[in-house]
C-alpha positions in Angstrom: -29.5 -7.4 -3.3 -32.7 -5.9 -3.1 -33.9 -3.6 -0.4 -37.3 -2.4 0.6 -37.0 1.6 2.1 -39.0 2.9 4.6 -41.0 6.5 3.7 -43.8 8.0 5.2 -47.1 8.2 3.1 -47.9 12.1 2.5 -50.3 12.1 0.4 -52.8 9.4 -1.7 -54.4 9.4 -5.1 -55.9 7.0 -7.7 -54.5 6.7 -11.2 -56.1 4.4 -13.8 -57.9 2.7 -10.8 -54.8 2.3 -9.0 -54.5 3.4 -5.6 -51.2 5.6 -5.3 -49.5 7.8 -3.1 -46.7 10.5 -2.5 -44.3 8.6 -0.5 -41.7 10.9 1.5 -37.9 9.1 2.1 -36.0 11.6 4.5 -36.8 15.0 2.1 -37.1 13.2 -1.2 -40.5 12.6 -2.4 -41.6 9.8 -5.0 -44.8 8.4 -6.3 -45.6 4.9 -5.3 -47.9 2.3 -5.7 -50.3 1.5 -2.7 -52.4 -1.3 -3.9 -50.9 -3.9 -1.6 -51.5 -1.4 1.8 -54.9 -0.6 0.5 -55.9 0.4 4.1 -52.6 2.7 4.9 -53.4 6.3 6.1 -51.7 9.6 5.5 -48.7 9.9 7.9 -48.2 6.0 8.5 -45.3 4.5 7.1 -44.3 1.8 4.6 -41.7 -0.1 3.3 -41.0 0.3 -0.4 -39.3 -2.0 -3.0 -38.9 -0.7 -6.8 -41.8 1.8 -6.5 -44.4 -0.6 -4.7 -45.4 -0.4 -0.8 -45.2 -4.1 -0.1 -46.2 -3.5 4.0 -47.0 -1.1 6.6 -44.2 -0.7 9.2 -44.6 1.3 12.7 -42.6 4.8 13.0 -39.9 3.3 15.1 -38.7 0.2 12.6 -38.9 2.9 9.8 -36.3 4.9 11.7 -34.2 2.1 12.5 -34.4 0.6 8.9 -33.6 3.9 7.4 -31.0 4.6 9.9 -29.3 1.3 8.8 -29.5 1.7 4.9 -27.7 5.0 5.8 -25.1 3.6 7.6 -24.7 0.9 5.0 -24.7 3.4 2.4 -27.6 2.1 0.6 -29.6 5.5 -0.3 -28.1 6.3 -3.3 -31.2 5.8 -5.6 -32.7 8.2 -3.6 -30.4 11.0 -4.2 -31.4 13.9 -6.7 -28.8 14.8 -9.1 -27.7 18.3 -8.9 -29.0 20.5 -12.1 -25.4 20.1 -13.7 -25.2 16.2 -13.2 -28.8 16.2 -15.1 -27.7 18.3 -18.3 -24.2 16.3 -18.5 -24.3 14.1 -21.6 -23.9 10.7 -21.7 
């Protein structure tokens, strides 16, 4: 199943002439392509799928989606590996 995860834009920058941003997903920050939402402002929320912000959403909707995904245990990809997990051989 493909899911869009809501996140808050906390910074924007250009990389190779592509609008990029730092997006906060409930305490986990990731770089995201913002080219599909070029008018997004810092502090606004976006719906992100596989590293691309697909649309802007309001804060209330972001909260509802995030809570639903959390309830469905669909936020695993945002989990940060502990140092021992990251060092473990495959």
